[in-house]
NUVO-748994 format. One record per residue (C-alpha): x negated, y negated, z negated. Coordinates in steps of 0.001 Angstrom, whole numbers, padded with zeros to 6 digits, always signed. Last residue first. Example, Ala and Ser with C-alpha at 12.3 -4.5 7.8 and 13.67 -1.06 7.14 Angstrom:
REM residues 2
-013670+001060-007140/-012300+004500-007800/
//
This chain:
REM residues 841
+085231-038993+030044/+086039-040602+033400/+084196-037748+035147/+086471-035269+033423/+089537-037106+034709/+088148-037016+038258/+087413-033304+037942/+090937-032698+036676/+092409-034741+039532/+090391-032736+042079/+091581-029460+040528/+095180-030697+040670/+094784-031607+044347/+093404-028106+045071/+096329-026522+043242/+098850-028765+045008/+097364-027881+048412/+097552-024139+047714/+101084-024552+046352/+102207-026161+049592/+100763-023374+051792/+104111-021784+052637/+104044-019312+055555/+107532-018902+057038/+107356-022639+057593/+105629-022173+060980/+105436-018495+061988/+104814-019440+065642/+101333-020736+064817/+100003-017175+064273/+096461-017625+062951/+097020-017531+059193/+099851-014991+059094/+097878-012583+061253/+100160-010069+062941/+102919-007509+062620/+106554-008596+062478/+109972-006991+062286/+113568-008182+062519/+113113-010450+065546/+115477-013383+065719/+113599-014862+068750/+110989-016239+066325/+111230-014808+062786/+113607-016430+060277/+115533-013146+059898/+118836-012790+058101/+121083-011763+060997/+119744-008203+061091/+117755-007375+057974/+114074-008321+057803/+110794-006352+058002/+107272-007676+057480/+103784-006565+058526/+100477-008192+057635/+097124-008247+059432/+094003-008381+057297/+092019-011584+057731/+088919-011568+059963/+089605-015002+061456/+089820-014381+065224/+089987-010591+065638/+092522-010254+062840/+091973-007084+060859/+093812-003741+060820/+094442-001815+057571/+097849-003514+057449/+099154-005235+054322/+102867-004638+053749/+106077-006603+053376/+109565-005053+053109/+113051-006478+052726/+111993-009933+053896/+113782-012870+052270/+110710-015126+052084/+108054-013942+054554/+104978-015454+052870/+104309-017935+050010/+100636-018588+049269/+099494-018882+045626/+096204-020371+044334/+095744-020110+040539/+092221-018651+040500/+090286-015358+040670/+092625-012695+042119/+094238-015240+044434/+097932-014566+044830/+099773-013765+048095/+103520-014185+048055/+106854-012597+048775/+109936-014477+047664/+112282-011461+047978/+110224-009784+046619/+107270-010717+044343/+106731-007273+042881/+103668-006147+044895/+101866-009521+044889/+099742-009272+048037/+096128-010237+047328/+094360-013480+048282/+090673-012904+047535/+088408-014971+045246/+084648-014718+045767/+083145-018033+044615/+083148-017192+040909/+084959-020399+039893/+087030-020314+043056/+086327-022710+045950/+089849-022783+047342/+090855-021102+050645/+090808-017654+048937/+089236-014972+051133/+091782-012971+053133/+094362-010171+052897/+093763-007988+049843/+096199-005087+049259/+093958-002196+050380/+090598-003298+048928/+092528-005316+046367/+093567-002084+044649/+097169-000800+044501/+097035+001770+047355/+093791+003189+045871/+091301+003914+048680/+088058+002042+047993/+088589+001497+044232/+087110-001991+043677/+089792-003153+041241/+090320-006910+041243/+094021-006983+042233/+094456-003772+040237/+093885-005752+037058/+090803-006989+035219/+090750-007384+031422/+087345-005726+030997/+084844-006273+033765/+084126-004521+037055/+080587-004505+038439/+080199-000746+038180/+083564+001066+038463/+086157+002400+035990/+086448-000637+033679/+087668+000679+030290/+090198-001727+028742/+092077-002747+031897/+091256+000699+033360/+093276+002332+030556/+096210-000082+030690/+096416+000177+034519/+097200-003137+036175/+099637-004884+038499/+099210-008598+039241/+100606-012079+038811/+099292-015623+039336/+102019-018222+038910/+104323-019951+041372/+107103-017372+041013/+107285-017944+037265/+104663-020324+035870/+103923-018217+032778/+102074-015467+034656/+103626-012155+035697/+102062-008924+034456/+102901-005529+035956/+102173-002184+034333/+100956+001080+035874/+101793+004298+034045/+098569+006113+033170/+097565+009022+035477/+093805+008451+034989/+092286+007631+038397/+095352+007586+040646/+097007+004993+038365/+100743+005597+038266/+103767+003972+039912/+107278+004184+038550/+108211+000478+038996/+105245-001514+037770/+106553-001532+034204/+106982-004954+032591/+105004-007803+030994/+105956-011499+031206/+103569-014420+030786/+100956-016363+028864/+102351-016036+025358/+102032-012239+025479/+098316-012464+026260/+097293-009751+028721/+097090-006278+027164/+094661-004482+024818/+094971-000698+024542/+095137+001270+021288/+094351+004973+020969/+095494+007328+018216/+096027+010057+020846/+099524+010954+019632/+100423+007548+018234/+099563+005852+021539/+099453+002107+020979/+099925-000596+023603/+098908-004208+022883/+100070-007792+022357/+097664-009644+020042/+099815-011102+018657/+103169-009439+018026/+104569-007406+020915/+103384-003910+020000/+104444-001800+023000/+104576+001863+022014/+103001+004590+024121/+105263+007303+025491/+103850+010780+025822/+101935+011988+028856/+099053+013150+026580/+096108+011581+028415/+097782+009273+030938/+099884+007639+028221/+103418+006827+029284/+104897+003333+029079/+107232+001402+026745/+108364+003069+023535/+108996+000342+020888/+106707-001519+018502/+105419-000780+015020/+105591+002448+013008/+102407+004024+014383/+100694+000626+014415/+101211+000288+010679/+103602-002382+009402/+102300-005234+007254/+102484-006688+003742/+101976-003862+001240/+099510-002056+003488/+097607-005320+003937/+097061-005567+000166/+095680-002024+000021/+093440-002862+002987/+091720-005576+000987/+090740-003120-001746/+089846-000527+000907/+087332-003005+002393/+084927-002275-000476/+081910-000984+001464/+082511-003538+004205/+082618-006400+001683/+079419-005207-000020/+077611-005153+003334/+078956-008632+004146/+077865-010014+000765/+074351-008710+001333/+074273-010344+004761/+075736-013563+003302/+072882-013978+000847/+070280-012994+003468/+071650-015573+005900/+071558-018355+003296/+067919-017638+002416/+066923-017367+006075/+068449-020737+006978/+067062-022640+004000/+063538-021232+004393/+063521-021653+008172/+064491-025353+008107/+062251-026346+005205/+063726-028832+002750/+063181-032557+002040/+063146-033826+005622/+066393-035740+005075/+068288-033586+007550/+066856-030445+005911/+068060-031753+002520/+071543-032222+003984/+071494-028590+005100/+070652-027570+001511/+073651-029507+000151/+075897-027955+002804/+074715-024491+001689/+075580-025301-001928/+079053-026476-000900/+079496-023256+001059/+078847-021226-002099/+081028-023329-004404/+084171-023537-002256/+085693-020195-003360/+086632-017835-000533/+083590-015625-000057/+082504-016330-003629/+085526-014367-004883/+083968-011068-003723/+086154-007955-003436/+089404-008888-005178/+089213-012590-004311/+088458-011740-000680/+091550-009535-000555/+093763-012206-002101/+092463-014628+000540/+093146-012215+003395/+096608-011172+002181/+097717-014795+001721/+096572-015856+005195/+098228-012843+006831/+101506-013302+004982/+101524-016928+006146/+100249-019880+004101/+102378-023079+004057/+100528-026292+004908/+102724-029360+004432/+102757-031850+007289/+105909-033503+005897/+107919-030744+007534/+105890-027546+007971/+102432-026809+009364/+101991-023029+009343/+099068-021288+007696/+096870-018268+008496/+098236-018103+012042/+094731-018338+013530/+095719-021657+015137/+096659-023123+011739/+093489-021982+009991/+091502-023382+012921/+093129-026851+012897/+092175-027351+009260/+088592-026268+010016/+088339-028565+013044/+089775-031556+011145/+087037-031166+008478/+084224-030794+011054/+083367-034418+011867/+083782-035842+008344/+081702-032891+007209/+082677-029432+006019/+083510-028282+002504/+081768-030599-000001/+084096-029837-002928/+085635-033331-003198/+085791-033815+000567/+087570-030494+001054/+089979-031274-001788/+090827-034703-000354/+091340-033220+003123/+093708-030661+001594/+095736-033426-000048/+096094-035258+003286/+097003-032036+005101/+099767-031500+002564/+099448-028827-000080/+102631-026975-000943/+104704-028512-003712/+103998-028109-007414/+106480-026007-009372/+109527-027471-011122/+110519-027658-014787/+114262-027402-015055/+116985-029874-016005/+119966-030017-018359/+121471-033432-019036/+122871-034368-022448/+125219-037337-022454/+125783-041030-023088/+127747-043216-020672/+128791-046853-020488/+126838-048057-023506/+127258-051851-023729/+124051-053843-023892/+123101-056051-026846/+120453-058764-026604/+118313-059115-029734/+115043-059580-027867/+115627-061072-024480/+116881-059843-021085/+116358-060939-017460/+117427-058027-015233/+114723-055549-014268/+112912-055540-010906/+111926-052377-009009/+114757-052705-006470/+113096-055786-004983/+110238-053595-003726/+106560-054050-004554/+104311-053489-001487/+102335-050492-000266/+104541-049973+002836/+104069-053677+003575/+100406-053393+004629/+099949-056878+006165/+101839-058679+003415/+100679-055936+001058/+097261-057662+001052/+098486-060390-001289/+102159-060027-002303/+101799-062703-004968/+103928-062743-008143/+106244-059778-007513/+108445-058430-010299/+108060-054892-011646/+110281-052856-013925/+110145-050676-017020/+112864-049151-019201/+112712-047890-022780/+114750-045858-025264/+114482-045334-029025/+116815-043303-031204/+117900-044493-034691/+121219-045931-033548/+120806-046769-029895/+117506-048599-029716/+115743-050712-027119/+112288-051364-025709/+112252-053257-022406/+109035-053210-020380/+108180-055878-017799/+105258-055431-015392/+104587-058682-013553/+103014-058572-010085/+099832-059350-008189/+098853-057743-004839/+095116-058099-004340/+093782-060921-002151/+092926-060353+001500/+089674-059145+003082/+090383-055392+002775/+093977-055821+003977/+092805-057218+007336/+090724-054066+007866/+093579-051731+006919/+096013-053540+009195/+093566-053298+012122/+092882-049594+011540/+096640-048974+011199/+097336-050757+014465/+094707-048695+016302/+096175-045410+015046/+099688-046504+016053/+098518-047734+019475/+096923-044378+020318/+100012-042624+018955/+102177-044232+021633/+100784-047165+023599/+097611-049134+024187/+096894-051297+027246/+098607-054401+025861/+095341-056217+025254/+094997-055070+021646/+092340-057240+020053/+088668-056319+019941/+086204-054513+017693/+088622-053164+015084/+086897-051664+012034/+085778-048223+010859/+083192-048635+008097/+079534-049158+009075/+077568-046046+009995/+075210-043692+008117/+073573-045104+004981/+076195-043729+002605/+077135-047212+001367/+079834-046674-001236/+082560-049243-001949/+082371-052784-003275/+085719-054496-002840/+085918-057080-000083/+085185-060767-000799/+088387-062728-000227/+088307-064627+003061/+089204-068297+002878/+092530-070131+002689/+092535-071104+006382/+091147-067797+007644/+093583-065844+005459/+096521-067950+006649/+095452-067506+010289/+095314-063729+009791/+098829-063720+008317/+100173-065637+011324/+098428-063240+013746/+099934-060166+012083/+102468-058840+014589/+102285-061309+017486/+098507-060979+017481/+096539-064088+018441/+094559-064281+015214/+093319-060674+015582/+089901-061508+017045/+089450-064047+014242/+089219-061224+011696/+086194-059627+013357/+084466-063012+013515/+085256-063727+009859/+084047-060366+008566/+080751-060515+010450/+078823-057852+008514/+075562-059330+007160/+075962-058045+003568/+077017-054590+004779/+080670-053581+004480/+081350-050741+002037/+083341-047530+002480/+080673-045436+004238/+081382-041825+005205/+081422-042501+008933/+082763-040952+012112/+084988-043475+013901/+082302-045607+015593/+083730-049118+015842/+087150-049841+017321/+088709-051069+020581/+085715-050444+022859/+087264-047847+025160/+084885-045176+023840/+085954-046051+020293/+089693-046000+020967/+089326-042609+022647/+087302-041350+019678/+090051-042530+017314/+092669-040640+019350/+090651-037425+019186/+090120-038025+015471/+093855-038394+014837/+094613-035279+016877/+092273-033164+014726/+093592-034693+011495/+097299-034165+012330/+099496-037201+013082/+102570-037743+010880/+101823-041477+010607/+101695-041930+006822/+100595-038567+005418/+098603-037241+008384/+097185-040471+009795/+096596-041764+006266/+094479-038774+005292/+092573-038717+008584/+091725-042423+008271/+090681-041902+004635/+088290-039112+005649/+086780-041155+008461/+085987-044302+006495/+087972-047525+006004/+086685-050335+003787/+088180-050033+000310/+091875-050677-000034/+093171-053726-001901/+093994-053289-005567/+097504-053396-006959/+097400-055848-009832/+099063-056289-013194/+100418-059191-015247/+102030-058478-018571/+105538-058696-020029/+106753-057019-023166/+110350-057242-024424/+111151-055819-027875/+114191-054749-029939/+116872-054801-027243/+119950-053319-028919/+122032-050584-027299/+125785-050657-027890/+128709-048279-028401/+127228-046119-031159/+129325-043005-031965/+127084-040792-029786/+123979-041629-031824/+123521-038818-034393/+125433-036276-032284/+122972-036822-029429/+120026-036057-031682/+121667-032812-032842/+122505-031855-029250/+118810-032109-028334/+117956-029803-031212/+120611-027356-030056/+119351-027485-026492/+115809-026448-027399/+113174-027316-024770/+113578-031037-025395/+112003-033358-022849/+111280-037029-023456/+111356-038236-027072/+111343-041861-025859/+114604-041460-023921/+114276-043184-020557/+116401-046207-019697/+119133-046120-017038/+120173-049756-016643/+123224-051077-014830/+123741-054174-012720/+126570-056319-011381/+128357-057647-014457/+125068-057600-016329/+123050-055000-018250/+125721-052303-018631/+123889-049282-019993/+123755-045696-018717/+122230-043055-021008/+120671-039652-020471/+119563-037509-023395/+117167-034838-022181/+117286-031053-021926/+114850-028377-020776/+115063-025223-018712/+111883-023371-017714/+110991-022532-014134/+108519-019665-013768/+105643-020529-011440/+103870-017512-009972/+105031-018233-006423/+104200-021958-006609/+100785-021487-008223/+100050-018729-005720/+100848-021049-002807/+098518-023703-004292/+095710-021136-004396/+096652-020018-000873/+096147-023522+000545/+092801-024066-001216/+091602-020634-000040/+092380-021489+003587/+089774-024249+003378/+087434-021823+001580/+087837-019517+004632/+087284-022159+007317/+084021-023423+005851/+081974-020192+005887/+084235-018895+008667/+086188-015683+008977/+088492-014749+011843/+091224-012169+012158/+091661-012847+015883/+094719-012437+018122/+097085-013125+015245/+100607-011831+014727/+099585-009263+012082/+102540-007118+013126/+101025-003878+014436/+098584-002793+011781/+095752-000230+011813/+093359-001048+014687/+094191-004724+014309/+092955-004501+010716/+089566-002872+011232/+088688-004373+014612/+089562-007903+013544/+087941-007674+010131/+084632-006295+011453/+084412-008699+014360/+085317-011709+012232/+082884-010885+009413/+079926-010507+011770/+080932-013335+014098/+081442-015928+011357/+078238-015180+009488/+075991-015090+012571/+077584-017992+014449/+078221-020235+011431/+074668-019757+010182/+073208-020436+013624/+075248-023612+014152/+074488-024912+010652/+070752-024341+011094/+070672-026034+014495/+072620-028957+013012/+070061-029335+010220/+067318-029119+012872/+068777-032113+014728/+068767-034183+011545/+065121-033253+011010/+064201-034089+014616/+065308-037714+014333/+065157-039431+017738/+062930-042533+017902/+063845-046208+017606/+065000-048925+020008/+065591-052361+018511/+066220-054601+021539/+068479-052027+023247/+070462-051584+020034/+071012-055371+019839/+072210-055360+023455/+074704-052595+022678/+075952-054188+019456/+076489-057715+020870/+077973-056528+024156/+080432-054318+022312/+080584-050546+022167/+080329-050115+018422/+078070-048345+015932/+074673-048459+017623/+071273-046795+017363/+069325-046349+020614/+066672-043623+020651/+063433-043674+022640/+061333-041086+024499/+058102-042246+026149/+055752-041032+023393/+057824-037825+023185/+056304-036601+026469/+052871-036273+024857/+050051-036237+027446/+048816-039614+026221/+048876-040949+029761/+052606-040199+030022/+053862-037297+032157/+056386-038453+034747/+059709-036803+034032/+060918-033483+035445/+059471-031225+032708/+060921-033500+030018/+064476-033479+031364/+066419-030527+029915/+064485-030196+026643/+064913-033937+025992/+068653-033669+026673/+069024-030859+024130/+066887-032924+021731/+069284-035847+021947/+072250-033464+021635/+071021-032617+018130/+070814-036291+017217/+074391-036730+018412/+075480-033867+016174/+073679-035485+013222/+075328-038863+013799/+074658-041835+016045/+076520-040729+019153/+074085-040283+022042/+072460-043269+023740/+069038-041720+024424/+066427-043770+026278/+064006-041778+028453/+060972-043361+030112/+058851-042758+033205/+061438-041335+035580/+060188-039622+038755/+062676-036805+038494/+065041-037439+035561/+068204-037373+037708/+067350-033851+038892/+066597-032670+035351/+069891-034077+034083/+071836-032223+036777/+069930-028968+036341/+070587-028960+032601/+074219-030032+033058/+075157-027225+035424/+078768-028447+035005/+080122-024930+035667/+078171-023538+032711/+079826-025655+030049/+077866-025276+026783/+074825-023973+028653/+073285-021076+026782/+070711-021046+023975/+069775-017578+022821/+070033-015564+019662/+068164-012463+018567/+069968-010083+016227/+069162-010364+012501/+072547-011179+010942/+074303-009819+014027/+073162-006289+013206/+075736-006193+010371/+078465-006320+013026/+077492-002852+014348/+077308-003262+018117/+078935-000693+020404/+082626-001522+020090/+082346-005315+019842/+080149-005619+022932/+078719-009142+022667/+075325-007932+021465/+074304-006724+024953/+075092-010172+026367/+072441-012003+024292/+073946-013714+021236/+075115-017306+021385/+074030-020887+020659/+075370-023856+022587/+073734-026229+025037/+074495-029569+026679/+076740-030740+023855/+079162-033513+024809/+079816-034276+028478/+076290-035537+029224/+075668-038990+030543/+074182-041303+033170/+072376-044643+033277/+069504-045159+035719/+067391-048266+035092/+064643-049742+037288/+062202-051911+035371/+061159-055561+035533/+059326-057844+033134/+057751-054799+031507/+056690-055089+027857/+059727-053214+026524/+062201-053194+029427/+063291-056039+031717/+066167-055497+034141/+067110-053671+037370/+070345-051786+037905/+071717-048278+038463/+074860-046516+037248/+075058-042729+037617/+078325-040812+037235/+079139-037537+035532/+081686-034783+036146/+081183-033846+039800/+077838-032111+039274/+076369-034261+042063/+076671-037464+040054/+078975-040138+041457/+077525-043529+042266/+077607-046876+040497/+075910-050205+041103/+075061-052274+038049/+075525-056063+038094/+078179-056299+035350/+075935-058059+032840/+073401-055257+033367/+073362-054261+029693/+077145-054485+029255/+078069-052672+032481/+075478-049932+031991/+076630-049322+028406/+080295-049221+029437/+079677-046756+032278/+077612-044499+030012/+080380-044522+027387/+082965-043510+029997/+080747-040636+031173/+080246-039238+027654/+077249-038697+025367/+074953-041354+026859/+071699-040848+028778/+069329-043625+029882/+066627-042860+032466/+064059-045628+032807/+062020-046082+035984/+058764-048039+035837/+057864-050746+038373/
//
């Protein structure tokens, strides 16, 4: 009996597939990597009447692309080298050991069936899984492992779709996978080279950039360019006054009309006044013509990803990245079809009626659905079939398990689908033409005939306030007011996320999967801020960067170049272009542009000088430099750092958002004489904190030490601040690096504590003591360093009211509550909950 390994993209998806294909008979066990599960059952497969199935998953991409470690040193590697430096594949999440896990589950398996998401990224993950498992699987008689590798194509997690995919297995598409490989390598090489150069150049000169990374991306930068272009239009706009004649007419006893003057705007007040003088003596307006014609508001096309993101942002106030995360949750839970699609047309065999019937029991739109089913479904509008996935549709009714934004996204998808199979909204458009003297005025209104699809999408409907009163030709309306009104031309508003998405789609910037990522990136980099109405307002940094690119090389920021690259990547996916030729051509273009950009960086720098403060002028005196013994300034804007104006040196510091920074009393580093600093994490007294030397933090003094390590990880054998003298015992939690040590927090008095130098574990000790020290002596039983504590008379919790203590805090049972391990237990529980959540997908 053959064994079939089936791999899905997420644990929850794997569970659903196993449940549907086994009719609920599958047994489930936890995978040894702690994040994935394995479901097992027996069923028929291909020509076999019986086969053993194992269903497991990845957690997204198995591998990612990176440079070898020696190229990750920003100071020693010239960024231009990154265009030709070797690259390597590394595990996307090392702690999951996904390659080893998949290989172990593949041992003895005869066949591999891949259930990854059916898009280009999913195809790429297919080949990552194949690389991980092929050496562990049973070699087929043909000698070609790919003969026993199959690909399932599906668009929804329903019994019908999953079983149909299992009956019609295909093969993975290597061309689509190669197009993703090309995009990943281009983004890595181009993004890293520009980002490293920009970041080092500008952060080394300016103190108030307020961004930890001055990043560049082939898609990210044109995205920012759209926002800055609109910003420039607003800033450069010069308002111009104009005048119009405004009139108020009495239509009935209850209503007034405010018709528009047919001449529109007048940019000369005297001319406008002349027209007013010609008619101001007239007390009535005469209706000279009434036109009435039927019009329609068309139903929406079938829903695709871009439209969902647009509506989520403009209508629901949910950003694109969040909207797609919510949509993916709905998909994996079986509520909607696959949410990444460009198609806006239902296929000829799509079950519109069956999908609609699922919603007949809804308390919100069930009655409308029943009406549509009774009257007959209206054929949907013909959209575009991109050949990828069906449009986004509901796959089952809400069972009461959805809430918050998840429910709002689901409800919109349902309303949109119902709207596509309803009639258009029909209404009358009535236009009144009237005269006051020789001047013509007009007013338009709408009156509903049939609300059609707007019954289920009421925000698109025709309001009662849009109707005009019933009037006929020859009717006379009293003039209640007639005057000149001065107005001004106004600039366009800042781009909204919805408008930006439209521009990105129009110019081919990004894909339906990557568009929300690029928008989120320019916000996180502090290039734009998201204001009320989800408008994107560029910051000084975003404006300066784009203006700089435009001065040096406009193609770096204009959408045309990236659009051309995307077109070539699509040709790779279709098998119509060579992978290496496309990749190498694009890399050479950007390499030459990078060299030119570096040579002309002074043009960009001139713009930065006008917008930002130099490091020498930024910040406030904070700590003394060990080289010149003069005060270094603390620059608090992102990234937080120290700058010595005398030595022209800059030192990176822990992230300002992640905690509090202060002097470590008056202590100095014995190695370099720099003032020691103390960093306290964001969780207050329950957070990890440590002392550190600014110089050692940036320039590790001993082999094996890394950048960004404090005194609690320093291996100095005799320094009174290093963990060799302040460490007490190995951390009780399995730290990520396996060698965490609990170190005395030197500024934690009076709530003294031990903090792990690798993870978040904290142990409270000797609260209220006036002095706590780590002894050079060790415990004979457990090997922990002994600790001493001193209390004031009358304020000691020690047994027999002693005021001093020396012993092992982990072995001495008499200490009782004086040693607080609660936070250790909470941290371990939290880690277990996180692992459980990860295993659920």
